[in-house]
C-alpha positions as CSV (number, residue, x, y, z in Angstrom):
1,M,-65.0,36.0,-43.2
2,T,-64.0,35.4,-39.6
3,A,-65.0,38.2,-37.2
4,I,-61.8,39.7,-35.7
5,P,-62.0,38.7,-32.0
6,T,-61.3,40.8,-28.9
7,L,-59.8,38.5,-26.3
8,T,-59.2,39.3,-22.6
9,T,-56.9,37.8,-20.1
10,A,-56.2,38.6,-16.4
11,R,-54.1,41.6,-17.4
12,L,-54.5,42.2,-21.1
13,V,-57.0,43.0,-23.9
14,L,-56.1,41.6,-27.3
15,R,-58.0,43.8,-29.8
16,P,-58.1,44.4,-33.5
17,P,-55.5,46.9,-34.8
18,L,-56.5,50.5,-35.5
19,A,-54.7,52.8,-37.9
20,A,-53.6,54.9,-34.9
21,D,-51.7,51.9,-33.6
22,F,-49.2,52.3,-36.4
23,E,-47.6,55.2,-34.5
24,A,-46.5,52.8,-31.8
25,Y,-45.7,50.0,-34.2
26,A,-43.4,51.9,-36.6
27,P,-40.7,52.8,-34.1
28,M,-40.5,49.2,-32.9
29,M,-40.0,48.0,-36.5
30,A,-37.4,50.8,-37.1
31,S,-35.4,49.8,-34.0
32,E,-32.6,47.4,-33.5
33,R,-35.1,45.1,-31.8
34,A,-36.6,44.3,-35.2
35,R,-33.4,42.5,-36.3
36,F,-35.0,39.2,-35.1
37,M,-37.6,39.7,-37.8
38,G,-35.4,40.8,-40.6
39,G,-35.3,44.5,-39.8
40,P,-34.8,47.2,-38.9
41,F,-37.4,48.5,-41.4
42,D,-38.2,51.9,-42.9
43,R,-41.6,53.5,-42.3
44,K,-43.0,52.5,-45.7
45,T,-42.0,48.8,-45.3
46,A,-43.4,48.8,-41.7
47,W,-46.7,50.2,-43.0
48,G,-46.9,47.3,-45.5
49,M,-46.2,44.8,-42.7
50,F,-48.8,46.4,-40.4
51,C,-51.4,46.2,-43.2
52,H,-50.5,42.6,-43.9
53,D,-51.0,41.8,-40.2
54,T,-54.5,43.3,-40.4
55,A,-55.4,42.0,-43.8
56,G,-54.8,38.4,-42.6
57,W,-58.2,38.5,-40.9
58,S,-60.2,39.0,-44.1
59,L,-57.9,36.8,-46.3
60,F,-57.3,33.9,-44.0
61,G,-59.5,34.2,-40.9
62,M,-56.5,34.9,-38.7
63,G,-54.2,37.8,-38.2
64,S,-52.7,40.1,-35.6
65,L,-54.1,41.7,-32.5
66,M,-52.8,44.6,-30.4
67,V,-51.7,43.7,-26.9
68,V,-53.1,46.3,-24.5
69,D,-52.7,46.6,-20.7
70,R,-56.2,46.4,-19.3
71,A,-55.5,48.7,-16.4
72,S,-53.7,51.6,-18.2
73,G,-54.7,51.2,-21.8
74,T,-51.1,51.2,-22.8
75,I,-50.3,49.3,-26.0
76,L,-47.6,46.8,-25.1
77,G,-47.1,45.1,-28.5
78,Q,-48.7,42.7,-30.9
79,V,-49.5,39.0,-31.1
80,G,-50.7,37.3,-34.2
81,I,-51.3,34.2,-36.3
82,N,-49.4,34.9,-39.5
83,H,-50.4,33.2,-42.7
84,G,-50.0,33.6,-46.4
85,P,-47.3,33.3,-49.0
86,F,-44.5,34.3,-46.7
87,F,-45.3,31.6,-44.1
88,P,-45.0,27.9,-44.9
89,E,-47.7,27.2,-42.3
90,P,-49.7,29.3,-39.8
91,E,-47.3,30.9,-37.3
92,L,-48.1,32.1,-33.8
93,G,-45.9,35.1,-33.3
94,W,-45.5,37.9,-30.8
95,M,-43.5,41.1,-30.2
96,L,-43.4,43.5,-27.4
97,Y,-42.5,47.2,-27.5
98,D,-39.4,48.5,-25.8
99,G,-39.6,48.3,-22.0
100,Q,-42.4,45.7,-21.9
101,E,-40.2,42.5,-21.8
102,G,-39.8,40.3,-18.8
103,K,-43.3,40.7,-17.4
104,G,-45.0,37.7,-19.0
105,Y,-47.1,39.7,-21.4
106,A,-45.9,37.8,-24.5
107,T,-46.6,34.4,-23.0
108,E,-50.0,35.5,-21.7
109,A,-51.1,37.1,-25.0
110,A,-49.8,34.3,-27.3
111,G,-51.3,31.7,-25.1
112,A,-54.7,33.3,-25.3
113,L,-54.5,33.6,-29.1
114,R,-53.3,30.0,-29.4
115,D,-56.2,28.8,-27.4
116,W,-58.6,30.9,-29.5
117,A,-57.2,29.4,-32.7
118,F,-57.5,25.9,-31.5
119,A,-61.1,26.5,-30.2
120,T,-62.3,28.2,-33.4
121,T,-60.3,26.6,-36.3
122,Q,-59.5,23.1,-37.5
123,L,-55.8,23.7,-37.2
124,A,-53.9,20.7,-35.7
125,S,-50.9,22.8,-34.9
126,L,-49.3,26.2,-35.1
127,V,-45.6,27.0,-35.4
128,S,-43.4,29.8,-34.1
129,Y,-40.4,30.8,-36.2
130,V,-37.8,32.1,-33.8
131,D,-34.4,33.5,-34.6
132,A,-31.9,31.3,-32.8
133,G,-30.3,34.3,-31.2
134,N,-33.6,35.6,-29.7
135,L,-33.4,33.9,-26.3
136,A,-36.4,35.7,-24.9
137,S,-38.7,34.5,-27.7
138,R,-37.3,31.0,-27.4
139,K,-38.3,31.0,-23.8
140,V,-41.8,32.2,-24.6
141,A,-42.2,29.4,-27.2
142,E,-41.1,26.9,-24.6
143,R,-43.4,28.3,-21.8
144,L,-46.2,28.0,-24.3
145,G,-45.4,24.3,-24.7
146,G,-43.8,24.5,-28.1
147,Q,-41.5,21.7,-29.1
148,L,-38.6,22.1,-31.5
149,D,-39.4,20.7,-34.9
150,P,-36.2,20.4,-36.9
151,T,-38.0,19.0,-39.9
152,A,-40.5,21.8,-40.3
153,E,-40.4,23.9,-43.4
154,R,-39.2,27.5,-42.7
155,Q,-38.7,30.7,-44.7
156,D,-35.3,31.4,-43.1
157,P,-33.2,28.3,-42.8
158,E,-31.5,29.7,-39.7
159,D,-34.8,30.0,-37.7
160,L,-35.8,27.5,-35.0
161,V,-39.3,26.2,-35.4
162,Y,-41.4,25.5,-32.3
163,R,-44.5,23.4,-32.9
164,H,-47.6,24.0,-30.8
165,L,-50.0,21.1,-30.9
166,R,-53.8,21.2,-30.3
167,G,-54.5,20.0,-26.8
168,H,-50.9,20.4,-25.5
169,K,-50.0,23.4,-23.3
């Protein structure tokens, strides 16, 4: 089993999820902002998703990390490499809680996790599944160097798929 990493960047700490983090996660998943991920979701469904994000580490050697502001300790969102039966291939994903957008946190966190994955696994690429209407996430994927891959398998045929290749930033 892969040890769950704690990663740091200039402004952020990416750390393993704690049960207490669900109290910040659940409102995000119940909000209209979750529509880009198939939501909004009720609390019970959100709990299952939160547990899936955490279980990925023991099952696949990759999963989600909480994005925390180094200076204040505020939880800003979550970043993860999603894997398993709902994902055709490992997906680099991110979400920020309300009010944290537009500050570069998603790009900084996802870039750090992408770099960790390529340094510690044999993955040749990661993908990001992005709702076509989610312009902010599309821009994050592009800033990370992701290239649209129209031939990639996807769980939702309407999603755009951005491919992140090892060695390309």
